[in-house]
C-alpha positions in Angstrom: 5.8 130.2 -156.0 9.3 129.4 -157.4 11.3 132.0 -159.4 13.9 130.8 -161.9 17.1 132.6 -162.5 18.9 132.0 -165.8 22.7 131.6 -165.2 25.7 131.1 -167.5 26.7 127.7 -168.7 23.0 126.8 -169.5 22.1 126.5 -165.8 19.0 127.7 -163.9 18.7 128.5 -160.2 15.5 128.3 -158.3 14.5 130.6 -155.4 11.2 131.3 -153.6 9.0 134.2 -154.5 9.9 136.1 -151.3 13.5 136.2 -152.4 12.7 137.4 -156.0 14.5 140.7 -155.5 17.7 138.6 -155.8 16.7 137.6 -159.3 17.4 141.1 -160.5 21.1 140.8 -159.8 23.7 139.4 -162.1 24.4 135.7 -161.2 26.6 133.2 -163.0 27.0 129.5 -162.7 30.0 128.3 -160.7 31.1 124.7 -161.2 32.4 122.9 -158.2 33.4 119.3 -157.6 29.8 118.5 -156.5 27.8 120.5 -159.1 26.8 124.1 -159.8 26.1 127.0 -157.6 24.7 130.5 -158.3 27.4 133.1 -157.6 27.9 136.8 -158.1 30.9 139.1 -157.6 30.8 142.1 -155.2 33.3 144.5 -153.7 34.1 144.6 -150.0 34.5 147.9 -148.2 38.2 147.8 -149.0 37.5 147.5 -152.7 38.5 143.9 -153.1 36.2 141.6 -155.1 34.7 138.5 -153.5 32.3 135.8 -154.4 28.8 135.8 -153.0 26.8 132.6 -153.1 23.1 132.8 -153.6 22.3 130.0 -151.1 24.3 131.7 -148.4 22.5 135.0 -148.9 19.1 133.3 -148.6 20.3 131.2 -145.6 21.3 134.4 -143.8 17.8 135.9 -144.5 16.4 132.7 -142.9 18.6 133.2 -139.8 21.0 130.4 -140.7 24.5 131.4 -139.8 27.5 129.4 -140.8 27.2 126.7 -143.4 23.9 126.1 -145.1 23.3 122.7 -146.6 21.1 121.8 -149.6 18.8 118.9 -148.5 18.6 117.5 -152.1 22.3 118.1 -152.8 21.4 120.4 -155.8 23.4 123.6 -155.4 21.0 125.4 -157.8 17.8 124.6 -155.7 17.9 127.6 -153.4 14.3 127.4 -152.2 14.0 127.9 -148.4 12.5 124.4 -148.0 15.7 123.0 -149.4 18.2 124.9 -147.3 19.0 123.9 -143.7 21.6 124.7 -141.1 24.4 122.2 -140.9 27.7 121.7 -139.2 30.7 120.9 -141.4 30.4 117.3 -140.4 26.7 117.1 -141.4 27.4 118.9 -144.6 30.2 116.4 -145.6 27.8 113.5 -144.7 25.3 114.9 -147.3 27.9 114.8 -150.1 27.5 112.6 -153.2 29.7 109.6 -153.9 33.1 110.8 -155.3 33.8 110.2 -159.0 36.7 107.9 -158.3 34.5 105.6 -156.1 34.8 101.9 -157.2 32.6 100.3 -154.6 29.4 102.3 -155.2 29.1 103.1 -151.5 30.3 106.1 -149.5 33.1 105.2 -147.1 33.9 101.8 -148.7 37.2 101.3 -150.5 39.4 98.4 -151.6 42.3 97.7 -149.2 44.9 96.3 -151.6 47.3 94.8 -149.0 44.6 92.9 -147.1 42.6 92.1 -150.2 39.3 93.1 -148.7 36.8 95.9 -148.7 37.3 98.4 -145.9 34.5 100.5 -144.5 35.2 103.8 -142.7 33.2 106.7 -141.3 34.3 110.2 -140.2 32.9 111.4 -136.9 33.8 114.9 -135.6 36.9 114.9 -137.9 38.2 111.5 -136.8 38.3 108.6 -139.2 36.8 105.4 -137.7 37.1 101.9 -139.2 34.0 99.9 -139.4 35.8 96.7 -140.5 37.0 94.7 -143.4 34.7 92.6 -145.6 35.2 89.9 -148.3 32.4 91.3 -150.6 30.0 94.2 -150.9 26.9 92.3 -150.0 24.7 94.0 -147.4 24.2 91.8 -144.4 20.8 91.2 -142.8 
C-alpha cells in the first residue's frame, strides 16, 4: 500500500506502508533543477542544521549506501520499488533532458563552427565524441 505525504508548494510524496512512520515528520518540497524532492531539516550532534532527503532515508533502510536513484526520475516517488543503488555515472545517465536542449536528444548539440550536430557521451567522467552528423535523423 502507498502512503501519501502532503508537502509544501502543492506537492505530494509517495512512500510504502512499511515506511509510514516517516509520514509523521514535517517534510517540505525542495525544488531542484530536475524536479521536487521531500526534505526536512534536522540538527547534527554539533547543533548545526542539515537537510535530510526522504529518498535517502528510505534507501538507507533498504541497505543502499551512497547515491540512490529514482527509476522513474520522479523525486517524489519514494516507494521502494522506485529506488535503486546507482553510481554517480549511472545517476547522471538517468537524468532528464536539460531545459536548454535544442536537439531533443541527450548528448546531442549543435557545433556552430563545423555546422553539424555533435553527439557525445560521458563514461567514467570522461567525455567521448560519437561523431558529427548533418541532421538528427536516426540511422537504421
